[in-house]
C-alpha positions in Angstrom: -194.7 -20.3 193.2 -193.7 -23.9 192.3 -197.1 -24.4 190.7 -196.9 -21.1 188.9 -193.4 -21.8 187.5 -194.3 -25.5 186.7 -197.2 -24.4 184.6 -195.4 -21.6 182.8 -192.1 -22.9 181.3 -191.3 -19.5 179.8 -191.6 -17.8 183.1 -189.4 -20.5 184.8 -186.7 -20.1 182.1 -186.8 -16.4 182.5 -186.4 -16.7 186.3 -183.5 -19.2 185.9 -181.8 -16.8 183.4 -182.1 -13.9 185.8 -180.8 -15.9 188.8 -177.9 -17.2 186.7 -177.0 -13.6 185.6 -177.2 -12.4 189.2 -175.1 -15.1 190.8 -171.9 -14.3 188.8 -171.4 -10.8 190.2 -172.3 -12.1 193.7 -169.6 -14.8 193.5 -167.1 -12.2 192.2 -167.9 -9.9 195.1 -167.8 -12.5 197.8 -165.4 -15.3 196.9 -161.7 -15.6 196.1 -160.4 -18.9 194.5 -156.8 -19.9 194.6 -155.9 -22.8 192.2 -153.2 -25.3 193.0 -151.7 -28.3 191.2 -149.8 -31.2 192.7 -147.3 -31.6 189.8 -144.8 -28.8 189.1 -143.5 -30.8 186.2 -146.8 -31.0 184.3 -145.9 -29.8 180.8 -149.5 -28.7 179.9 -149.7 -26.6 183.1 -146.5 -24.8 182.1 -147.8 -24.3 178.6 -151.2 -23.1 179.6 -150.5 -21.0 182.6 -146.9 -19.9 182.4 -146.7 -18.4 178.9 -145.1 -21.5 177.3 -142.6 -22.1 180.1 -141.7 -18.4 180.4 -143.4 -17.9 183.8 -142.9 -19.1 187.3 -144.6 -21.6 189.6 -144.9 -21.2 193.4 -144.2 -24.2 195.5 -146.1 -24.5 198.8 -145.8 -26.8 201.8 -148.9 -28.7 202.9 -147.7 -28.7 206.5 -150.0 -25.8 207.5 -153.7 -25.4 208.0 -154.2 -23.1 205.0 -152.7 -25.0 202.1 -153.5 -28.4 203.7 -157.2 -27.4 203.6 -157.3 -27.2 199.8 -160.3 -28.9 198.2 -160.1 -31.2 195.2 -161.8 -30.0 192.0 -164.6 -32.0 190.6 -164.3 -32.7 186.9 -167.8 -32.9 185.3 -169.2 -33.6 181.9 -172.0 -31.1 182.4 -172.3 -27.7 184.2 -173.2 -28.3 187.8 -176.6 -27.4 189.1 -176.8 -25.0 191.9 -179.6 -25.6 194.3 -180.8 -22.1 195.2 -182.6 -23.6 198.3 -179.3 -25.0 199.6 -178.5 -23.2 202.8 -175.1 -24.7 203.7 -171.8 -23.1 202.8 -170.7 -26.4 201.4 -173.6 -26.3 198.9 -172.6 -22.8 197.9 -169.0 -23.8 197.4 -169.7 -26.8 195.2 -170.0 -24.6 192.1 -166.6 -23.1 192.8 -165.0 -26.5 192.8 -166.5 -27.7 189.5 -164.6 -27.7 186.3 -165.1 -29.3 182.8 -163.9 -32.8 182.6 -161.6 -31.8 179.7 -159.3 -30.3 182.4 -159.0 -33.5 184.4 -155.2 -33.8 183.7 -154.6 -30.8 186.0 -155.7 -32.7 189.2 -156.4 -29.3 190.6 -157.1 -28.3 194.2 -158.6 -25.0 195.2 -158.5 -22.8 198.3 -161.8 -21.0 198.6 -161.9 -17.8 200.6 -164.5 -15.2 201.3 -163.8 -11.5 201.2 -164.2 -10.5 204.9 -166.4 -7.5 204.0 -168.8 -9.6 202.0 -168.6 -12.9 203.9 -171.6 -15.0 205.0 -171.8 -14.6 208.7 -170.5 -17.6 210.6 -168.9 -19.2 207.5 -166.0 -21.5 208.3 -164.0 -20.5 205.2 -160.7 -18.8 204.8 -161.0 -15.0 204.8 -159.3 -12.4 202.6 -158.9 -8.7 203.2 -158.8 -6.6 200.0 -158.4 -9.9 198.0 -155.3 -10.8 199.9 -155.0 -14.3 201.5 -152.4 -14.3 204.3 -150.4 -17.5 204.4 -148.6 -18.8 207.5 -144.9 -18.4 207.8 -143.1 -21.1 205.7 -146.1 -21.9 203.5 -144.3 -20.7 200.4 -141.2 -23.0 200.0 -139.8 -22.1 196.6 -140.2 -20.2 193.3 -139.7 -22.4 190.2 -138.7 -20.6 187.0 -139.9 -22.1 183.7 -137.4 -23.6 181.3 -137.8 -20.6 179.0 -137.7 -18.1 181.8 -134.9 -15.7 182.7 -133.7 -17.7 185.7 -131.2 -15.0 186.8 -133.8 -12.3 186.8 -136.2 -14.5 188.9 -133.5 -15.4 191.3 -132.5 -11.7 191.7 -136.0 -10.6 192.5 -136.6 -13.5 195.0 -133.3 -12.9 196.8 -134.0 -9.2 197.0 -137.4 -9.7 198.7 -137.2 -13.2 200.3 -133.5 -14.1 200.6 -134.2 -17.4 202.4 -136.7 -18.6 199.8 -135.4 -21.4 197.5 -135.3 -20.7 193.7 -135.5 -23.7 191.4 -135.8 -24.1 187.7 -137.5 -26.4 185.3 -135.0 -28.0 182.9 -136.1 -29.8 179.7 -135.0 -33.5 179.7 -133.4 -34.3 176.3 -135.3 -36.7 174.1 -138.3 -36.8 176.4 -141.5 -34.9 176.8 -140.7 -33.9 180.3 -138.9 -31.4 182.6 -137.0 -32.0 185.8 -137.0 -29.5 188.6 -133.5 -28.5 189.8 -132.5 -26.4 192.8 
């Protein structure tokens, strides 16, 4: 096969295209990716992912085996190559940890889980059931409302469903490009 594909670049390109198109749906079926950032005060994160500071951020403790096991993203200048002959789960996960270098400011970590019904047998990854990742008690430590968010509405919902959970808010610091997080 190597000789055949090496001699026929068109056939090799066609096979690569078919494999690339097939892998996307397989990744969607099998894996769940949870993205985490270390800086709740990052202005760009609030702008990009929280509707211009109108959303919320979730604060997690790293004092548990789930969140503590988050893997650091790799920021690359080119799309990563996936070695189809790679048989280790680590090799398969590398593509799920890659991100364009333009996003390096996020300093992102990811939790990678497999849907239990589609998991690779014997894989030592987190498992989800119906796309739900179960976190240990105390893993979620606070909900942080953006500085443009309706803080009272967020606090009301959190207190209704998780009365012991802290609710914080991002506050713009006057005359600076920054927010502070207040309890």
